[in-house]
VMD Tcl script that draws the C-alpha trace (Angstrom):
set ca {
  {55.78 141.15 69.20}
  {53.57 140.11 71.66}
  {52.85 136.67 70.28}
  {56.47 135.97 70.25}
  {56.80 136.94 74.20}
  {53.71 135.05 74.92}
  {55.24 131.83 73.12}
  {59.09 132.11 74.67}
  {56.96 132.15 78.41}
  {54.76 129.92 77.90}
  {54.27 127.30 80.24}
  {53.35 124.15 77.64}
  {50.80 121.61 78.51}
  {53.76 119.08 78.54}
  {55.24 119.92 81.75}
  {51.81 119.41 83.42}
  {51.04 116.30 81.88}
  {48.22 117.28 79.99}
  {50.30 116.56 76.47}
  {52.98 113.79 75.61}
  {56.59 115.53 74.47}
  {56.74 114.63 70.86}
  {60.44 115.83 70.35}
  {62.14 113.11 72.61}
  {59.68 111.28 74.47}
  {60.70 107.73 73.74}
  {63.79 108.90 76.08}
  {61.32 110.39 79.03}
  {58.42 107.40 78.57}
  {59.12 104.56 81.57}
  {57.80 101.85 79.81}
  {60.44 102.48 77.18}
  {63.21 102.84 79.46}
  {62.21 99.39 81.81}
  {62.12 97.85 78.08}
  {65.83 99.02 77.30}
  {66.62 98.05 81.13}
  {65.13 95.07 81.02}
  {66.43 93.67 77.43}
  {70.31 94.75 79.20}
  {70.85 97.16 76.03}
  {73.49 100.09 76.14}
  {72.24 102.92 78.55}
  {70.68 106.21 76.94}
  {72.56 109.23 77.74}
  {69.92 112.02 78.23}
  {72.51 114.44 80.25}
  {73.06 116.13 76.52}
  {69.30 117.27 76.48}
  {69.24 118.07 80.06}
  {71.98 120.40 79.59}
  {70.26 121.82 76.57}
  {67.44 122.49 78.74}
  {69.15 124.10 81.59}
  {71.00 126.45 79.26}
  {67.92 127.52 77.60}
  {66.21 128.20 81.09}
  {69.44 130.34 81.97}
  {69.84 132.55 78.74}
  {65.56 133.11 79.32}
  {66.47 134.42 82.61}
  {69.68 136.21 81.27}
  {67.75 138.12 78.52}
  {64.89 138.82 81.04}
  {67.75 140.30 83.31}
  {68.85 142.39 80.62}
  {65.27 143.82 79.89}
  {65.03 144.81 83.22}
  {68.65 146.70 83.15}
  {67.64 148.37 79.90}
  {64.23 149.46 81.37}
  {65.83 150.94 84.36}
  {68.91 152.69 83.17}
  {66.43 153.84 80.53}
  {63.75 155.60 83.37}
  {67.04 156.79 85.24}
  {68.15 158.71 82.11}
  {65.10 160.17 81.40}
  {64.85 161.56 85.16}
  {68.27 163.12 84.83}
  {67.10 164.69 81.89}
  {64.04 165.88 83.24}
  {65.80 167.53 85.94}
  {67.86 169.43 83.50}
  {64.94 171.18 82.01}
}
mol new
graphics top color blue
foreach p $ca { graphics top sphere $p radius 0.5 }
foreach p [lrange $ca 0 end-1] q [lrange $ca 1 end] { graphics top cylinder $p $q radius 0.2 }
display resetview
């Protein structure tokens, strides 16, 4: 479980420029984009990939917010239960 959370929230070396992005790296490689622009090819639309990354980030924040709310609710209910006894 801890390994899952560590992998879920990790900051990969790709973001810091220490490794190349192998998933879709050619679309973001400046040399490749320059080549495509010089050869008058149809421009590549990377908006879909950007939207996917934004939605994953939003989903991650939603999961963290839900976890925080769940922990707060658990603490509140536990405090109520203890106050009864």
